[in-house]
C-alpha positions in Angstrom: 0.0 0.0 0.0 1.2 3.5 -0.8 1.6 6.4 1.6 -1.4 8.7 2.1 -0.9 11.9 0.1 0.4 14.9 2.1 -2.5 17.2 2.9 -0.9 20.3 1.3 -0.3 18.8 -2.2 -3.8 19.7 -3.3 -3.0 23.4 -3.0 0.8 23.8 -2.9 3.0 22.1 -5.5 6.1 24.2 -5.0 7.4 26.9 -2.7 6.5 29.6 -5.1 2.8 28.9 -4.5 3.2 30.1 -1.0 4.5 33.6 -1.9 2.0 36.4 -1.6 1.3 37.9 -5.0 1.8 41.7 -5.4 -1.9 42.3 -6.1 -2.9 40.6 -2.9 -0.4 42.7 -0.9 -1.7 45.8 -2.6 -5.3 44.8 -1.8 -4.3 44.1 1.8 -2.8 47.5 2.2 -5.8 49.2 0.7 -8.1 47.3 3.0 -6.2 48.3 6.1 -5.9 51.9 5.0 -9.7 52.1 4.5 -10.2 50.6 7.9 -7.7 53.0 9.4 -9.5 56.0 7.9 -12.8 54.7 9.2 -11.5 54.3 12.7 -9.7 57.7 12.5 -12.9 59.6 11.6 -14.1 60.0 15.2 -10.7 61.3 16.3 -10.7 63.9 13.5 -14.1 65.0 14.5 -12.9 65.4 18.1 -9.9 67.4 16.9 -12.2 69.7 14.8 -14.5 70.3 17.8 -11.5 71.0 20.1 -10.1 73.5 17.6 -13.4 75.4 17.4 -13.7 75.7 21.2 -10.0 76.3 21.8 -10.0 79.2 19.3 -12.1 81.2 21.7 -9.1 81.5 24.0 -7.0 84.7 23.7 -3.8 82.9 25.0 -2.7 79.5 26.1 -3.3 80.3 29.8 -7.0 80.8 29.2 -7.3 77.2 28.0 -6.7 75.8 31.5 -9.9 77.4 32.8 -12.1 76.1 29.9 -14.0 73.1 31.4 -15.5 72.3 28.0 -12.1 71.2 26.6 -10.5 69.8 29.7 -10.6 66.2 28.4 -9.0 67.4 25.1 -6.3 69.2 27.0 -5.5 66.0 29.0 -5.3 64.0 25.8 -3.0 66.7 24.2 -0.8 66.4 27.3 -0.1 62.8 26.3 -2.4 61.0 28.7 -4.5 58.3 27.2 -8.2 57.8 28.0 -7.2 54.6 29.9 -4.5 56.3 31.9 -6.8 59.3 32.8 -8.8 57.1 35.2 -5.7 56.5 37.2 -4.7 60.1 37.6 -6.3 62.4 40.2 -7.4 66.0 39.6 -4.1 67.4 40.8 -2.2 65.2 38.5 -4.4 66.1 35.6 -4.0 69.8 36.3 -0.2 69.4 36.5 -0.2 67.7 33.1 -2.3 70.5 31.5 0.0 73.2 33.0 3.0 71.3 31.7 1.4 71.1 28.2 0.8 74.9 28.2 4.2 75.9 29.5 6.3 73.5 27.4 4.5 73.4 24.1 1.6 75.9 23.8 3.2 79.1 25.1 6.4 78.7 22.9 4.1 78.3 19.9 3.0 81.9 20.2 0.0 82.8 18.1 -0.1 79.3 16.7 -0.9 77.8 20.1 -4.2 76.3 18.9 -2.6 74.5 16.0 0.1 73.2 18.4 -2.7 72.0 20.7 -4.5 70.1 17.9 -1.1 68.6 16.8 -0.5 67.3 20.3 -4.0 66.0 20.6 -3.7 64.0 17.4 -0.3 62.6 18.4 -1.9 60.9 21.4 -4.9 59.8 19.5 -2.7 58.5 16.7 -0.7 56.3 19.2 -4.0 54.8 20.4 -5.2 54.3 16.9 -1.9 52.6 16.0 -2.3 50.2 18.8 -5.8 49.3 17.9 -4.8 48.9 14.3 -2.1 46.4 15.3 -4.8 44.4 17.2 -7.2 44.8 14.3 -4.8 43.0 11.9 -5.0 39.9 14.0 -8.8 40.2 14.4 -9.3 40.5 10.7 -7.0 37.6 10.0 -9.0 35.4 12.4 -12.3 36.5 10.9 -11.1 35.7 7.4 -10.0 32.2 8.5 -13.3 31.7 10.3 -15.3 32.7 7.3 -13.5 30.0 5.2 -13.8 27.4 8.0 -17.5 28.0 8.4 -17.9 27.8 4.7 -16.1 24.4 4.6 -18.4 23.0 7.3 -21.6 24.3 5.7 -20.8 23.2 2.2 -20.1 19.7 3.6 -23.4 19.8 5.3 -21.8 19.5 8.7 -23.9 20.7 11.7 -21.9 22.7 14.2 -22.1 24.8 17.3 -20.2 27.9 18.1 -18.9 29.9 21.1 -19.7 33.7 21.0 -16.8 36.1 21.5 -18.6 38.3 24.0 -21.4 38.0 26.4 -22.8 34.5 26.6 -20.5 31.7 27.5 -22.8 28.9 26.2 -22.3 27.2 22.9 -25.0 28.0 20.4 -26.5 26.3 17.4 -25.3 27.6 14.1 -28.6 27.4 12.0 -29.9 30.9 12.8 -26.6 32.6 13.7 -25.8 36.0 12.2 -22.8 35.6 9.9 -21.1 38.6 11.4 -21.4 37.0 14.9 -20.1 33.7 13.6 -17.0 35.5 12.2 -16.2 36.7 15.7 -16.6 33.3 17.3 -14.1 32.0 19.8 -14.6 28.4 18.8 -16.5 25.7 16.9 -17.7 22.2 17.7 -18.8 19.5 15.3 -18.7 15.8 14.5 -16.8 14.1 11.7 -17.1 10.3 11.1 -18.7 10.0 14.6 -15.8 11.7 16.3 -16.2 14.9 18.3 -14.1 17.9 17.4 -13.6 21.4 18.8 -11.6 24.2 17.2 -10.6 26.9 19.7 -8.7 30.2 19.1 -6.0 31.6 21.3 -5.6 28.8 23.8 -3.2 29.1 26.7 -1.6 25.7 27.2 0.1 25.5 30.7 2.6 22.8 29.8 4.2 24.8 27.1 5.9 26.7 29.8 5.6 30.3 28.4 3.6 32.6 30.7 1.1 34.7 28.9 1.6 33.1 25.5 -1.2 31.2 23.6 -1.5 29.1 20.5 -3.6 30.7 17.8 -5.6 27.6 16.8 -6.1 24.3 18.5 -8.1 21.3 17.3 -9.2 19.2 20.2 -10.5 15.6 20.4 -13.6 16.2 22.6 -17.1 17.6 22.9 -17.5 21.3 23.6 -19.1 20.5 27.0 -16.0 18.4 28.0 -13.6 21.4 27.7 -12.0 22.1 31.1 -8.6 22.9 32.6 -7.9 19.1 32.7 -8.7 18.8 29.0 -6.4 21.8 28.1 -3.6 20.2 30.2 -3.9 16.8 28.6 -1.4 16.1 25.8 -3.7 13.6 24.1 -6.5 16.1 23.8 -4.8 17.8 20.9 -5.1 16.8 17.2 -3.6 19.8 15.6 -2.2 23.2 16.5 -1.5 26.1 14.3 -0.3 29.7 14.1 -2.1 32.5 12.1 -0.3 35.7 11.1 -2.4 38.3 9.3 0.1 41.1 8.8 0.3 42.0 5.1 3.4 44.2 5.1 6.2 42.4 3.3 8.7 44.3 5.5 7.4 42.5 8.6 6.9 39.1 7.0 10.2 37.5 8.3 9.6 38.8 11.8 6.1 37.3 11.9 7.4 34.0 10.6 10.2 33.9 13.2 7.7 34.5 15.9 5.3 31.8 14.6 8.1 29.4 13.8 9.5 29.8 17.3 6.1 29.1 18.9 5.5 26.1 16.7 8.9 24.7 17.4 8.2 25.0 21.1 4.9 23.2 20.7 6.5 20.4 18.7 9.2 20.0 21.3 6.9 20.0 24.4 4.6 17.4 22.8 7.5 15.2 21.7 8.8 15.1 25.3 5.6 13.3 26.2 5.6 11.1 23.1 2.8 12.9 21.3 2.9 14.4 17.8 -0.2 16.4 16.9 -0.3 18.0 13.5 1.3 21.4 13.2 0.2 24.0 10.6 0.8 27.6 9.6 -1.3 30.2 7.9 0.1 33.6 6.9 -0.8 36.6 4.8 2.6 38.1 4.0 4.9 35.3 2.8 8.1 36.3 1.0 10.6 34.3 -1.0 12.9 33.1 1.8 10.1 32.5 4.1 8.3 30.4 1.5 11.5 28.3 1.0 11.6 27.6 4.7 7.9 26.7 5.0 8.2 24.4 2.0 11.2 22.7 3.5 9.4 22.1 6.8 6.4 20.7 4.8 8.6 18.3 2.9 10.4 17.2 6.1 7.1 16.7 7.9 7.9 19.3 10.5 4.8 21.1 9.3 1.8 19.0 8.3 0.0 21.8 6.3 0.3 25.5 5.4 -1.6 28.1 3.4 -1.3 31.7 2.3 -4.2 33.6 3.9 -4.7 35.7 0.8 -5.1 32.7 -1.5 -8.7 31.4 -1.4 -7.9 28.0 -2.8 -5.2 27.4 -0.3 -7.3 28.6 2.7 -10.3 26.5 1.6 -8.2 23.4 1.2 -6.5 23.8 4.6 -9.9 24.4 6.3 -11.4 21.3 4.7 -8.4 19.3 5.9 -8.8 20.7 9.4 -12.5 20.0 9.6 -12.1 16.4 8.5 -9.3 15.3 10.8 
């Protein structure tokens, strides 16, 4: 009897197949830019309102007594909304006075413009942080969309775990597609075997505090998930990393992070004589990175891989994962 075909051969025949095409990179940048503009809109509106109100002041000192812009002044002083709650009235006043003395008074007649500049600097930092988080969220949602499609096209009934609010698993039939895309996990049966796919699982025996594995396929029912299940090596069928960053400049760094995590997973399971399937999905895959992924696939270090921007690869990997 011959060996079973490797699961990636249906969508990857050579390392070049993994490389992200230029048009997909461009489309990814445009998508993120549009999302950034959408998220920036409220901050721009706040800045415009702050400018109108601050323009009524004759000089920078007058700003300190204007209660209607106090929150804007605190932001311009470099204090985030989150940090504001941890600073008392005296601390806030000191921050505002420091802003006026160090930046606004030296700006002379342009003090309002300097205020708006400082305000947007702080808001920009917050926006940058949320955008970095958004990249991961969007990648997970794209993967989920493909995974749910694979289950539904196969006629596989499943349950899902909402991302917020309820902690109970829900039936999928009447679920809003947008809610499904933000799910934390899925549960189904294949060939009479129970399967659960969970996102961002912290596995204690990996030994890295605070770190989690992006995707874990477990051999259990959803109502059997517990700390004991998560700590049992034989619970795991497959584990994978998902990197959604589209910028080619950061591709190698994303791969190094994912590869390090997967190597640690492989090592820890091997120590207990278990060998779950290991897989990787990434959006930005450059030439050298594609070579390395392909090499690991050929050597069996990776069981499967896909480029997140290539629908055929993503569909094939999701079908494989849902039928293990």
